[in-house]
Residue, then its C-alpha position, 0 to 999 in steps of 0.5 A: m899631114p897635120p895631126r887631127r884635132r882632138s874633139a872637144l867632147l872627148a876632152r870632157l869625158v872622165v874615165d874612172e871605170p873603163g869598160r863599163p857600158q853604163v859608165i860610157l852612157g853616163e859620161l856621154r850624157r853628163v857632157i852633152l847635158d852640161g852644155a859644154v859642147p853645142p849641138c852638132t858637135v861630132i861624137p867620134l865612135r872610134e875614139v870614144a871606144e878607144l878612151f874607154g878601152v872597149s870595142h865600138i859595140p858598147v859605145r854604139e849602144a850608148l849612143k843608140t839609147l842617147i838617140g832614143e832620149g833625143l840628145v844624139t842624132h845619126r846620119p847614114h855615113g855622117g856618124y853621130a852628133v849632139a842633136q840640134l832642135t829647130s825653133n819650132e821643136l824647142r817650143e814643143m819641148y817648152i810646151a811639154r815641160e810646162t805641161l808636165e810641171t803644172a800637172s805636179l805643182a799642186a801636189a808638190a805645194r801641198n806635200a812639201t816637207d820642211a826639208d823640201r822648202a829649205r832646199l827651194l830656198e837654197v836654190n833660189s838664193l843660188l839664183e840670186q847670186a847668179i843674177r848679181d854675178d851676171d853669170p848666165v851659165a850659172y843662172h841656167r843651171q840653177s834655174r833647172h835645179f829650182h824647177v826640180a826643187l818646186t816639182k819634186p815634193s809632188r812624189m809623182f815620180r813617173l811624171l817627174h821622170m817624163l818632166e826630166s827627159a823633156w827638160n834634157v832634150t832642151e839643154p844642148v841649146q842652153s836658152m838661159v845662157h843666150i838671152g839678155r840679162a834683162d831677160r833672166v832678171r824678169l824670169h827671176t822675178d817670176h821665180a820669187l813669186m812662184l817661191d813666195a806662193f809655194m811656201a804659203r801653199d797657196v795653190d791657185r796663186l802658184l799656178l797663175i804665176a806659173e802660167q805667166h812664167h811660162r808665157r814669158l819663157e815662150s816669148v823670150i825663147a822665140t828671140l833666140p838667135t837662128d844664125t848661131g848654129l844653136l838651132a837647125p833649119e825648120d826643114i831639119s828634124i831631130a828624129q834620124 
């Protein structure tokens, strides 16, 4: 009998502090959010427990937490896997992201410190580098950092926590990796305009450009392929 192939997820887990439940949860969450393991990747309970040197109980508790966060699904007799959204669910999460981000932008633009603006400029330069390098993985990562830097100065911490949670649910899809370069360039053009309005503290212009950006995002997300395993058929739900 040939040896069983090691899970791709297992190979990416880092075990610096074996046995600590929060480390197990944090590592599983990190690997899923990195996007290196696609939706539907199996999470082998026994092997994860062995890797961390624990019983099944803390691993199962970590997976329950991740189910609550929308990052993992569980099927009776089918085990645990990285969650897979349907096209409609992905659109819903982008609407949630837009609503929460929009609610924070005015306060963020008004409250931003010099350090906040410097951070936004820094992330924007990394986005520009990703465009020049035609590096979709870097663009996806830095796009999120840009939106975080844009909203964090609002200091609306509960809202920002909800925004982070909504964003996390969409991460396994890695949307910006799977769209075309021309779409990434157009989205980054919006980023540049948002940056300019933010730096000028022009809230009305910032909100208008942000709305246009989200409409563009919606149209781009609608073009994501449905036959690659990234997205589930519409009769399958994330809630298990």
